[in-house]
C-alpha positions in Angstrom: 0.0 0.0 0.0 1.2 3.4 -0.9 1.8 5.7 2.1 3.0 8.7 0.1 1.6 11.8 1.8 -1.5 13.1 0.0 -2.1 10.0 -2.0 -5.7 8.8 -1.6 -6.3 5.1 -1.4 -9.2 3.5 -3.1 -10.9 0.8 -1.1 -13.6 -1.6 -2.3 -15.9 -2.9 0.3 -16.7 -6.6 0.2 -20.0 -7.2 -1.5 -21.3 -10.8 -1.6 -21.4 -12.0 -5.2 -24.9 -12.0 -6.7 -24.5 -14.6 -9.4 -27.4 -14.3 -11.9 -28.0 -17.7 -13.6 -28.9 -17.8 -17.3 -32.5 -17.6 -18.1 -34.2 -21.0 -18.6 -33.5 -22.4 -22.0 -31.1 -19.6 -22.9 -27.3 -19.8 -23.0 -25.1 -17.2 -21.2 -23.9 -14.8 -23.9 -20.6 -13.0 -23.4 -18.5 -10.6 -25.4 -14.8 -10.0 -25.1 -14.5 -6.5 -23.7 -11.7 -4.1 -22.7 -12.3 -2.8 -19.2 -10.6 0.0 -17.3 -11.0 1.2 -13.7 -11.0 4.9 -13.4 -10.1 7.0 -10.3 -13.1 9.3 -10.3 -16.1 9.6 -7.9 -18.7 6.9 -8.4 -21.5 9.3 -9.3 -22.8 11.0 -12.5 -20.5 13.9 -12.0 -17.6 11.6 -11.7 -18.6 9.7 -14.8 -18.6 12.9 -16.9 -15.3 14.1 -15.3 -13.6 10.8 -16.6 -14.3 11.6 -20.2 -11.7 13.0 -22.6 -13.8 16.0 -23.6 -11.2 17.5 -25.9 -11.3 14.3 -28.1 -15.1 14.0 -27.9 -15.6 17.6 -29.0 -13.1 17.4 -31.8 -14.6 14.2 -33.2 -18.2 15.2 -32.5 -19.0 12.1 -30.4 -22.4 11.7 -28.8 -22.7 11.6 -25.0 -25.7 10.1 -23.3 -25.5 10.6 -19.6 -28.9 9.5 -18.4 -28.3 5.8 -19.0 -29.1 3.1 -16.4 -27.7 -0.5 -16.3 -29.4 -2.9 -13.9 -30.5 0.1 -11.9 -27.0 1.7 -11.7 -26.0 5.1 -13.1 -24.1 4.8 -16.4 -23.0 6.9 -19.3 -22.7 6.0 -22.9 -20.4 7.6 -25.6 -20.5 6.7 -29.2 -19.4 8.0 -32.6 -17.1 7.6 -35.6 -13.8 9.0 -36.7 -13.9 9.5 -40.5 -10.8 9.6 -42.7 -11.3 10.6 -46.3 -8.0 9.1 -47.5 -5.8 6.4 -46.0 -2.3 7.6 -45.3 -0.8 5.1 -47.7 -2.9 6.2 -50.7 -0.3 8.7 -52.0 2.4 5.9 -51.8 0.3 3.6 -54.0 -0.4 6.5 -56.4 3.3 7.4 -56.6 4.4 3.8 -57.3 1.7 3.0 -59.9 0.6 6.5 -61.3 -3.0 5.4 -60.5 -4.9 7.9 -58.5 -6.1 6.1 -55.3 -8.1 7.8 -52.7 -9.7 5.3 -50.4 -11.2 6.4 -47.1 -12.5 4.7 -44.0 -14.0 5.5 -40.6 -13.4 4.0 -37.2 -16.3 3.5 -34.9 -15.9 3.6 -31.1 -18.0 3.6 -28.0 -17.6 3.5 -24.3 -19.8 2.8 -21.3 -18.9 4.2 -17.9 -20.6 2.5 -15.0 -20.7 3.5 -11.3 -20.6 0.3 -9.3 -20.2 0.2 -5.5 -17.3 2.7 -4.9 -15.7 2.3 -8.3 -16.1 3.5 -11.9 -15.5 0.9 -14.6 -15.0 2.0 -18.2 -15.9 -0.5 -21.0 -14.2 0.4 -24.3 -15.5 -0.8 -27.7 -13.8 -0.4 -31.1 -10.3 0.9 -31.9 -11.0 4.4 -30.7 -12.9 3.4 -27.5 -9.8 3.7 -25.3 -9.4 7.4 -26.4 -12.7 8.3 -24.8 -11.4 8.2 -21.2 -9.0 10.6 -19.6 -5.7 8.7 -19.5 -4.6 10.3 -16.3 -7.6 8.8 -14.5 -7.0 5.2 -15.6 -5.9 3.1 -12.6 -2.4 1.8 -13.5 -2.0 -2.0 -13.4 -5.7 -2.7 -12.8 -5.7 -5.5 -15.4 -2.5 -7.1 -14.1 -3.8 -6.8 -10.5 -6.8 -9.0 -11.5 -5.0 -11.3 -13.8 -2.3 -12.5 -11.3 -5.2 -13.4 -8.9 -7.4 -15.3 -11.3 -5.4 -17.0 -14.1 -3.8 -20.4 -14.0 0.0 -19.9 -14.0 0.3 -23.1 -16.1 -1.6 -21.5 -19.0 0.4 -18.3 -19.8 0.1 -17.5 -23.5 1.8 -14.1 -23.7 4.1 -11.8 -21.6 5.4 -8.4 -22.2 8.3 -7.4 -20.0 10.7 -4.5 -19.7 14.2 -5.4 -18.6 15.8 -3.0 -16.2 19.3 -2.8 -17.7 21.3 -0.3 -19.6 19.8 -1.4 -22.9 16.2 -0.8 -21.7 15.0 -3.9 -23.7 11.3 -4.7 -24.0 10.5 -8.3 -24.7 7.3 -9.8 -26.1 6.8 -13.6 -25.8 3.8 -15.5 -27.2 3.0 -19.2 -26.9 -0.3 -20.0 -28.7 -1.1 -23.1 -26.6 0.1 -21.6 -23.3 2.8 -22.8 -21.0 3.8 -22.5 -17.3 5.1 -19.1 -16.2 8.4 -20.6 -15.2 9.0 -21.8 -18.8 9.3 -18.1 -19.9 12.5 -17.9 -17.8 11.3 -14.6 -16.2 13.9 -12.8 -14.2 12.0 -12.0 -11.0 14.5 -9.3 -10.2 15.0 -6.5 -12.7 12.1 -7.2 -15.0 8.7 -5.5 -15.0 5.7 -7.4 -16.5 3.7 -4.9 -18.4 1.1 -7.4 -19.8 0.2 -11.0 -19.1 -2.3 -13.3 -20.9 -3.5 -16.6 -19.6 -6.5 -18.9 -18.9 -8.9 -18.3 -16.1 -9.1 -20.9 -13.3 -12.3 -23.0 -12.8 -12.8 -21.1 -9.5 -13.6 -17.9 -11.4 -17.3 -16.8 -11.0 -17.4 -14.8 -14.3 -20.2 -15.6 -16.7 -17.9 -16.9 -19.3 -16.8 -19.6 -16.8 -20.2 -20.3 -15.5 -21.5 -21.0 -19.0 -19.7 -24.3 -19.0 -17.7 -23.6 -22.1 -13.9 -23.9 -22.5 -12.1 -21.7 -19.9 -11.6 -18.3 -21.5 -8.3 -16.3 -21.5 -7.9 -12.8 -20.1 -5.2 -10.2 -20.8 -4.1 -7.9 -18.1 -2.2 -4.6 -18.3 -3.5 -1.2 -17.3 -6.7 -2.5 -18.8 -8.4 -5.9 -18.6 -9.5 -7.8 -21.7 -12.0 -10.3 -20.6 -15.3 -11.9 -21.8 -18.2 -10.2 -20.0 -21.9 -11.0 -19.9 -24.0 -9.1 -22.4 -27.0 -9.2 -20.0 -27.2 -6.1 -17.7 -27.6 -8.1 -14.5 -24.9 -10.5 -15.6 -22.5 -7.6 -16.5 -22.9 -6.1 -13.0 -22.3 -9.5 -11.5 -19.1 -10.0 -13.6 -17.7 -6.5 -12.7 -18.6 -7.1 -9.0 -16.7 -10.4 -9.2 -13.7 -8.7 -10.7 -13.8 -6.0 -8.0 -14.0 -8.5 -5.2 -11.1 -10.5 -6.6 -8.9 -7.4 -6.8 -9.9 -6.3 -3.2 -9.8 -9.6 -1.3 -7.8 -12.3 -3.2 -4.1 -12.9 -2.9 -1.9 -13.3 -6.1 -1.1 -16.8 -7.1 2.2 -17.7 -5.5 3.9 -18.3 -8.9 2.7 -14.9 -10.1 3.1 -12.8 -6.9 6.5 -11.4 -8.0 4.7 -9.5 -10.8 3.0 -7.3 -8.2 6.3 -6.2 -6.7 7.4 -3.8 -9.4 4.8 -1.6 -11.1 5.1 1.7 -13.1 3.3 4.6 -11.6 0.8 6.2 -14.0 1.1 9.9 -14.7 -1.3 11.9 -12.6 -1.7 13.5 -9.2 0.5 10.9 -7.6 3.5 11.4 -10.0 3.0 15.2 -9.6 3.6 14.8 -5.8 6.6 12.6 -6.5 8.0 15.0 -9.0 7.7 17.8 -6.4 9.5 15.7 -3.8 12.3 15.0 -6.4 12.5 18.6 -7.3 13.1 19.5 -3.6 15.7 16.7 -3.4 17.6 18.2 -6.4 18.0 21.5 -4.5 19.9 19.9 -1.6 23.7 20.3 -1.4 24.2 16.5 -0.9 21.1 14.7 -2.2 22.0 11.2 -0.9 18.8 9.7 -2.4 19.6 10.9 -5.9 22.2 9.7 -8.4 22.9 9.0 -12.0 21.9 6.0 -14.1 22.6 5.0 -17.6 19.5 5.7 -19.8 18.1 2.9 -21.9 19.9 2.1 -25.1 23.2 3.8 -24.3 25.4 0.9 -23.1 27.1 0.5 -26.5 27.8 4.2 -26.8 29.1 4.7 -23.2 31.5 1.8 -23.7 33.3 4.0 -26.3 32.7 7.4 -24.7 35.5 10.0 -24.9 33.6 12.7 -23.0 30.2 13.8 -21.9 28.5 17.1 -22.9 26.0 18.6 -20.4 23.8 21.3 -22.0 21.2 22.9 -19.7 19.3 26.0 -21.0 20.6 29.2 -19.4 24.0 27.7 -18.7 27.2 27.4 -20.7 27.6 23.8 -21.9 30.1 21.7 -19.9 32.3 18.9 -21.2 33.6 16.4 -18.7 35.7 13.2 -19.1 33.5 11.2 -16.8 30.0 12.3 -15.7 29.2 12.9 -12.1 25.9 13.8 -10.3 27.4 17.1 -9.1 28.3 18.0 -12.7 24.6 17.9 -13.5 23.1 19.4 -10.3 25.4 22.4 -10.0 23.5 23.9 -12.9 20.0 23.5 -11.5 20.4 23.9 -7.7 20.1 27.7 -8.2 16.7 27.3 -9.9 13.7 27.9 -7.7 11.4 25.3 -6.3 9.3 23.5 -9.0 11.8 24.4 -11.8 14.8 22.1 -11.2 13.3 18.8 -12.6 11.7 20.7 -15.5 15.0 22.3 -16.3 16.7 18.9 -16.6 13.8 17.8 -18.9 14.6 20.7 -21.3 18.4 20.0 -21.1 20.5 17.2 -22.7 23.5 15.1 -21.8 25.4 13.9 -24.8 28.0 11.2 -25.2 31.0 12.4 -27.3 32.7 9.8 -29.4 35.8 10.3 -31.5 34.9 10.2 -35.2 31.2 11.0 -34.6 30.3 14.6 -35.8 27.7 15.0 -33.0 27.3 13.6 -29.5 24.6 11.0 -28.9 22.2 13.1 -26.8 19.2 12.3 -24.6 17.2 14.4 -22.2 19.2 15.1 -19.0 16.4 14.0 -16.7 16.7 10.4 -18.1 20.2 10.2 -16.6 18.7 10.9 -13.2 17.6 8.4 -10.6 16.2 8.8 -7.1 14.5 6.8 -4.4 11.7 8.1 -2.2 10.5 5.9 0.7 6.8 5.1 0.7 6.0 3.0 3.8 7.7 -0.4 3.3 7.9 0.2 -0.4 10.2 2.4 -2.5 9.3 4.8 -5.2 12.1 4.8 -7.9 12.7 7.4 -10.6 14.5 5.7 -13.4 14.9 6.7 -17.1 12.2 9.4 -16.7 9.6 7.0 -15.2 8.4 6.4 -11.6 8.2 2.8 -10.4 6.8 1.3 -7.1 9.0 -1.4 -5.6 7.3 -3.8 -3.1 8.7 -4.8 0.3 9.2 -8.5 -0.5 11.1 -7.6 -3.7 13.4 -5.4 -1.6 14.0 -8.1 1.0 14.8 -10.9 -1.5 17.1 -8.5 -3.5 19.0 -7.3 -0.5 19.6 -10.9 0.6 21.1 -11.9 -2.8 23.3 -8.7 -3.0 24.5 -9.3 0.5 25.7 -12.8 -0.5 27.6 -11.3 -3.5 29.2 -8.6 -1.4 30.3 -11.0 1.4 31.8 -13.7 -0.7 35.6 -13.6 -0.5 37.4 -12.5 -3.6 40.5 -14.0 -5.3 42.1 -10.6 -5.9 43.5 -8.0 -3.6 43.4 -4.3 -4.2 45.0 -1.5 -2.1 43.0 1.1 -0.2 41.9 4.1 -2.1 42.9 7.6 -0.8 40.0 10.0 -1.5 42.4 12.6 -2.9 43.6 10.2 -5.6 41.9 10.1 -9.0 40.6 6.9 -10.6 43.4 7.0 -13.2 46.1 7.3 -10.6 44.5 4.6 -8.4 44.5 2.1 -11.3 48.3 2.7 -11.7 48.9 2.2 -8.0 46.9 -1.0 -8.1 48.7 -2.2 -11.2 52.1 -1.8 -9.3 51.2 -5.0 -7.5 52.9 -8.2 -8.9 50.7 -9.8 -11.6 48.5 -6.8 -12.4 48.5 -4.7 -15.6 46.8 -1.3 -16.0 44.6 -1.1 -19.1 42.7 1.9 -18.1 41.8 4.0 -21.2 43.6 1.4 -23.4 40.9 1.0 -25.9 40.2 -1.8 -28.4 38.4 -1.2 -31.7 36.5 -4.1 -33.3 33.2 -4.9 -35.0 30.4 -3.0 -33.3 33.0 -0.9 -31.6 35.1 0.0 -34.6 34.1 3.7 -34.5 35.6 6.1 -32.0 38.3 4.8 -29.7 36.6 1.5 -29.3 35.8 -0.1 -25.9 37.7 -0.3 -22.7 37.9 -4.0 -22.1 38.9 -3.5 -18.4 40.7 -1.2 -16.1 43.0 -3.8 -14.7 44.1 -7.2 -15.9 44.5 -9.5 -12.9 47.1 -12.2 -12.1 44.9 -14.9 -13.6 43.7 -12.7 -16.5 40.7 -11.5 -14.6 39.0 -8.5 -16.2 38.8 -6.0 -13.4 36.5 -3.0 -13.7 37.1 -0.3 -11.1 34.9 2.6 -10.0 34.7 5.1 -7.2 31.1 6.2 -6.9 28.9 8.4 -4.8 26.8 6.1 -2.6 23.7 7.3 -4.4 25.0 6.3 -7.8 23.5 3.3 -9.7 26.9 2.3 -11.0 25.1 1.2 -14.2 28.1 2.4 -16.3 30.4 0.0 -14.5 28.1 -3.0 -14.8 27.3 -2.2 -18.4 31.0 -2.0 -19.2 31.6 -5.5 -17.7 28.9 -7.0 -19.7 29.7 -5.3 -23.0 33.4 -6.1 -22.9 32.9 -9.7 -22.0 30.2 -10.2 -24.7 32.5 -8.5 -27.3 35.5 -10.8 -26.5 33.2 -13.9 -26.6 31.6 -13.1 -29.9 34.2 -11.2 -32.0 37.4 -13.0 -33.0 38.9 -9.7 -34.1 38.3 -8.2 -30.7 40.2 -11.1 -29.0 43.2 -10.6 -31.4 43.4 -6.9 -30.8 43.0 -7.3 -27.1 45.9 -9.7 -27.1 47.9 -7.2 -29.1 47.0 -4.4 -26.7 48.1 -6.4 -23.7 51.5 -7.2 -25.2 51.9 -3.5 -26.3 51.1 -2.0 -22.9 53.3 -4.5 -21.0 56.2 -4.0 -23.4 56.0 -7.7 -24.2 56.3 -8.9 -20.6 52.6 -10.0 -20.5 50.6 -11.9 -23.1 47.2 -13.5 -23.5 46.3 -16.0 -26.2 45.0 -14.7 -29.5 41.8 -16.7 -28.8 41.5 -15.3 -25.3 38.1 -15.8 -23.7 37.3 -14.2 -20.4 36.7 -16.6 -17.5 36.3 -14.1 -14.6 35.0 -10.5 -14.3 35.6 -8.6 -11.1 33.7 -5.4 -10.2 35.8 -3.4 -7.8 33.9 -0.6 -6.1 34.8 2.2 -3.7 32.2 4.6 -2.3 33.3 8.2 -2.1 31.6 8.5 1.3 33.9 5.9 2.7 30.9 3.8 3.8 31.2 0.1 3.5 29.7 -1.5 0.4 26.4 -3.0 1.6 22.8 -3.3 0.3 21.9 -0.4 2.5 24.5 1.9 0.8 23.5 0.9 -2.7 20.5 2.2 -4.5 17.8 -0.4 -5.2 18.5 -0.3 -8.9 22.2 -0.4 -8.4 21.5 -3.7 -6.8 19.2 -4.7 -9.7 21.8 -3.7 -12.2 24.5 -5.6 -10.3 22.4 -8.8 -10.0 21.5 -8.7 -13.7 25.1 -8.3 -14.8 26.2 -11.1 -12.6 23.5 -13.5 -13.8 24.2 -12.5 -17.5 27.9 -13.2 -17.1 27.5 -16.4 -15.2 25.0 -17.7 -17.8 27.9 -17.1 -20.3 30.1 -19.4 -18.1 32.1 -16.4 -16.7 32.7 -16.3 -13.0 31.9 -12.9 -11.3 33.1 -11.3 -8.1 32.2 -8.0 -6.5 34.9 -6.4 -4.4 34.7 -3.5 -2.0 37.8 -1.3 -2.2 38.7 -0.1 1.3 39.2 3.6 2.0 42.7 4.8 2.8 
């Protein structure tokens, strides 16, 4: 439950199910319907307030607000969106010299129904979903129901976002369905955005009561589900859905899905944005940090510099980006303006040989954690997420195991006055170590620019050691991405292996060699915190832990051993 100040909780009182049987001699009729739950008062004023009036007025839709369904207040919207010529007509004409002008129209309708303390929106047609205000759609409503009512052995489709530097979104479909575990879902670091599966026999929906084959439902923010076409039956179905959401526990095999959910834009995110804006004004915002935005891992691996461009300030170019480099430009802005300033600014990755830096909005580099009861609200890649308590507990336990496992390498203490470049040289002075910091290798996907930095240090047993001193609020995503990208490159590109071997021999003046077919067998992440605090789950951001765990699992799946080492402070 969210305990963010000012966030109102919607509660649904338990109402005994009133199951209406089919009339004698008549089969139960159902229709697959897209259902939303809307955060608006359950009265006629609330129904009207939930409509997207700008869209309705533009498209000249009809609104009938005196409708009743089974004695309950309802509202009906219907209309069409005409198009005189399809957008591909000119392409056909250009290719064939035949004048083609074919039009079409899309019909849409919506029913809003006030039931108990909730408002349900039923969308029909391709444009039906546009008839509601998107900011009033309850986020994750469909998933909330689905994980409490579908059989985990019958999952037919999953959509998931992977929380890593690549920001990958995966879609998996199995026509006949299969157990959830067969999808190899990573329960840490993946967010399920949609799930489709078969209802259990215990469901009291009309489609199940009809005695036909168990239907499938698809859950996301909306719920696609067969609903009764009879007014009393529809009310019974919606009431059943509401009671499942309010009183049932998720299936144990699907419970992990509820632990990470995006927060829908609206009043809640406005309050969170305000709290983040205030955090950005602090001299030492310990709950804020930097994270690598989606899709930039390959570019950062070859970065020469970073260009910070914030409106109203002179652009700054830095060798390695730091949170303070970004915030020193916005701290002076007044309350309510700091986050918006970052949204209008950019941070670019400069790569040798590229005419322009690869730029993304500056706020997407920002990450922050705001406590909310036992949960955490996480700002990542420009989006708010809610992280559940059980997720946090399991994650911290795994990270603690990683951090407390003894390492095979030894690194000297790090004096806070010493730069990373100097520290790597000091560490390489130990017998068996070689400094490869800023010694780039160009090959294949990384043939542009300077190439990639395979590691900072090469260990006595040819361990690839990646070194980073970070603020305790940093996600360290750059470090973890570097380890994954370099190991993957050496495993998949023969030319990269050859050039790495040549680079090792060159840097060591022929005193150290690795085989031309060198394949990494161990990656070591060596981390020092600028604060001097010990490296623990409590001193690492939640998604620093997620990024670490994902990197470790990825490398181990590639038969590469991984260690995480805390560098002591001098």
